N, C-alpha and C positions, 0 to 999 in steps of 0.2 A: 733635586726632583720636586715637583709639585706635591704638597702634603697629601692632597686627596688621592692623587695617582699612586703615591707611595703607600698609602693605607691599603689600597686594593691589592697591591703586590704583596705586602706583608701579611694580609689576611690569608691568602692562599698558602703561603709558607707555614703559617701557624697550624694548618691542618695536619702537617706531617710531624709536628713536635708536641702537640697537646695531648695530655692524658685526659680524655673526656669522662673518665670515671671519677675524676677529682675536680675538674675545672668548671667554673660557672660560665655558661655560654648563653649569649643573646644572639639569636638569628633573626635577620630581617629578610622576608621572602615575598616576592611578587606573585602574580597569578600565572596560570599555565600557558597563557598566550605569549608572555614575555615580550610584549610590544615595547616601544620606546618609553612610554609612560611607566609601565610596570618595572622595567629594568632600572631606569634612572631614579625612580622613587625609592626602590630598594637600596641602591648604592648610596643615595644621599642620606636616607634615614639612618643607615648603618654607620656611616661616617660621623653623623651628628652624635649618635649614642656613644660611639667610641671616644669622641672628643669630650663628651660630658663625663664619661668614666675617668678619663685622664685628669680632668679638672677636679674630681672628687676622690681621686686616688683609689678607685675601685679596681679590682683585678678581674673583672668580667671580660671574657673574650667576645668581641662583637663581630659577627660575620654576615655579609650580604650573600644571599643565595638566589641565583636565577633559576626559576622553576621549570626548566627545560633540560633536555639532554645537551651535553656540550657540542655534539655534532649539529644541533639544530640552530645554533646561533647564526651561522652563515646564511640561513634563510631570511633572517631579519636584517635586510640590507641597510635600512636607515640606522639601526642600532650599530652595525659595524662601521658605518660612515662617521658617526659622531665619536665613536671610540678611537677610530684611526686618526681623526683630526687632533685629538688630544694625546695621541701616541700611547694610549692605554693598551697594554698587551692583553689580548683576549684570552691567552692561556693563563693569565693571572686571576681570572674570574672563577667563582665557585658555582657549580651547577648541581642539579639533583643527582646526577650519576657520579659526582666527584666528592660527595659527602654522604655519610650514612646517618640520616636523621633518626632512624629507628634505634640505632645503637646509642646515639647521644640522648635520646628521649628516655630510655630505660633507666638511666642513672639519676633521673629526677633533678638535674641541675640546669635544665633548659628553660629559657624564656624566649618567646617567639612574638615578633611583630609581623603582621601581614599587611601588605599594601596592594592597592588596586583590586581588591576583592574583600568581601566581608562575610562570606560563608565558605568554610573549608569544603573542598570536594571530598567525596567518599574515601578516596585513597589517602587523604591527609587527615582524616578524622582522629587518628591516633595522637595528633598534635594538639587537639582541642584544649586540653587541660593546661597547656603551656603558654597559651596565647595571652599576652599582657597588653597588646596594643593593636588597633585596627584603623587603617586609613583607607577610605574608598570614596569614589565620586559617582557611584551608581545609585539608582533608586533603591531605597531600603527594602530588603527581602524580609517579609514577615516571619520567616523561619529563623532569622538570625537572632539568637537569644544569647547575649553576652552579659555576664554578671558585672555590673558597673563598679562593684567594689574591688574586682580583680583585674578588669580589663578596661583600658582607656579606649573609647570608641569615637572616632571622628569620621562620620559618614555624611557627606553633603553633596548635593548635585551641582558640581562646578564642571568646567570644561576638561580639567585634567587633575588626576590624583596628585601630580607633582605640585600643583597649586596648594593643596592641603599640606603636603610635606614641607614645602618651602615656607609657607606661612607659619607653621609650627616652629621651624628653625629660626625664622626671623623674629618671632616673638620671644623665644627662650634664650637664644644665643646667636645673634646675627653675625658675629665675627667668624662663625664656623664656615660661612659661605664665602669662598674665595673666588677668584676669576674663573677657574676651570669648572667648579661645581655650579656657580651661578650661571655660567654660560649653558651648561647642560640642562639645568632646570628651566631656563628661559626658552631653550630650544624645544623642550617637550611641550610647554604651555603654548608656544607658538604653533607647533605642529598639531596639537589636539584641538585647538580652536580655529584651525584653518587660517592662520595668520590674523587672528582676532577679527575675522570676517563676521559682521553681525548678521549677514544673510544666511549663514550656516546655522545660526541659532544655537551655537555651542558655548560661546564665550559668556561668562557671568561676571558680575561686578568684582568678585574676589580675584578672578583670573587677572583682571586689569590692574587691580590694586597691587597684587603680588608682583606682577611683571614690571610695574613701574619701580618698585623697590629694588628688584634685581637689576634694572637698568642703571641704578646708582652705583652698582658694584662692578658690573662688567663693562667691557668695551661696547660702545653703542652699536646696535644692530638694526638694520631695516627689516621689520617683522615680515613684511610681504615677500621681500627678496629671500629672506632666510627660510620662510615656509616653502617657497618654490624649490630651494636647494634641497631641503629635506624630503619634499614630495618627489623630486627627481630621483633621489637615492632610494626612496621607498619603491619607486616604480622600476628600478634597475633590476629587472627579473629575467633578463634574456638568458641567463645561465641556469634558470630553474625550469624543471619539467612541470607539466600541468598538475601532476600529483604533488610535487613539492610546493607549488603555489597554494595548495589547500592547507598546508601546514605552516605557512609563513605567519599568519595571524589567526590562530585557532583557539576557540573557546568552546567549552562544553557546558551543557545544562542537562542534568539527569542522564548523562551518557550521550546525549545527542550532540554531534559535532556541528559547530557553526563557524566555518571559515570566513574570514573577511579578505576579499581580494583587492589588490591595487589596480583594478580595472573593472569594467562592467561585466556582469555575468554573461550577457549576450555576446561579448567579444571573447570571453574565456571559452564559451561553448564552440567557438570556431577553431580552437587549437586542435592540432592533429591527434587523433585517437583519444579524444577527451573522455569519452564514455568509459573506455578501458582504464584510464587513469583514475577516474572517480570511483569505479568499482574496486580497484586495487586499494585506494585510500580507505574505502569502507571496510575492506577486509583487515586493513592494518589497525584501524581504531575499533574494530569489532562492533560496528553498528551499521545497519542496512539502510538508514535514512540519513541524509545530510542536507542542511540548509546553507546555501552559499549566498553570501551578501557581497554585492559589488559596489565599488565607489570609484568615481572619476571626477577630477577637477580640471576644467578647461577654461582658461582665461577667467579664473575666479568664480566660474559657474560650477555648481555642485550637481552631480548626477548619481543616482543610486538605483539598484535593482536587486531582485531576489530570485533565486532558483531553488526548487526543492526536488531533490533526486531520491529515488527509491530503487533499491536493488532487491528484486523478488517481491515479497509481500508489500502491498501498497496501502495497508490499512492505516498506518501512522501518517503516511504522506497525505492521505485523503482527509484525515482529521485536521492536520496542520493547515492544509489548503483551505478547508472550510472555515477555520478560525481566522485565517488571514483575509479571506474574502469578506468576512463579517466585520473586520476591523476598519473603521473609518479613518482613524488617525493617520495611517500610512498612505492613504489615497492610492491604493494599488490598482494597476490596470493589467489584467491578464492578457498575455500575448502568446501566440504559437511559436515554438522553436523546433529546429530540425532534429535535436538530440532526443532519442527515446528516453522515457522514464523521468523526464524533467517537466515540472510545472513552473512556468516562468511569469514573473510579475515585474512590470516597470513600476518604480516607486515615484509617485508624483509629489509627495511631501518629503523633500530631501532633508528636512530638519530632524527627522526621526532616524536614529542610528541603531546599532545592534543592542545597546544597553536598554533601549526602549522596547525592543522586540522581546527580550527575555521574559518579562512578566506575562506576556500574551502566550508564549510557548509553554510556560509553566502550568497554565491552566489545563493544557492538554496532557502534558507529560505526567502530571501528578494525580490524574484521575485514577 
């Protein structure tokens, strides 16, 4: 069995046999959206640390944790696609509901690496003192205060967090990256940069440098063709309800849910009973306002749009809409839609993604 695949399988088995009151544990955890980047970055970095421990004869148990419930993985269709390609058993992965982080934390033997985010959400604040390592590719949050003497922080605006993780491994121990892991890392960078498409303005110099190094390890891939395969898997959502689509790529900021859709919002709003599904989603996440961001790529042409829905009180919706109208960076064009309680914008600057929207939203939410 492939060493990387075997490591994932053995990690899950270790949960049942480890006495966490005595064992040194190092957990690597992605963000709450658990998109392809977050998942593979966590798996790759955990595997790297495990190999480093074996090299130095350390007895620390290193576990990758996907920061979602186990039942939610099937919503991440591109994640399942790459896992199935490598014959990685999805039941061998560790999720938030299959490990008790509170129990492990209380014994004082936990080290935590976080990837694809650099600020812990409120429900994870209890883990703050255990964080030893941070990798993220978002714009720096001014509230992120890490003690550099205790925590290694690598936050840089590149196309993919997997670029930062792969670069770290390539610098410190390149032999860790075998064909299967290298292929996964290359896939993520390809997907996040839209096939290294300069028009999308996501790819950075380090993304290209790292991907070229990975190409020396893996079987050669056509980046554009591979992106299309991954995008097709991402868009394979015929089995998902409109409500489930909102959870497929979901991030939060100060409690506000910001789903990313594998289609344009204007097309999503044409789905049957969509208003009821959005309202049900709001009830589930316990928030009455939601910002929905749509993305479509047709013949390498990128399209984006935004919808802001409010259930009941519209005060927050009005503040957010005003802020977006004043934002010149996104080049938003307000249009009428048939679904009640939705304010809709066509986004004419497609180079701006969700990570660029977060700082704008924070100015409203933190007032």
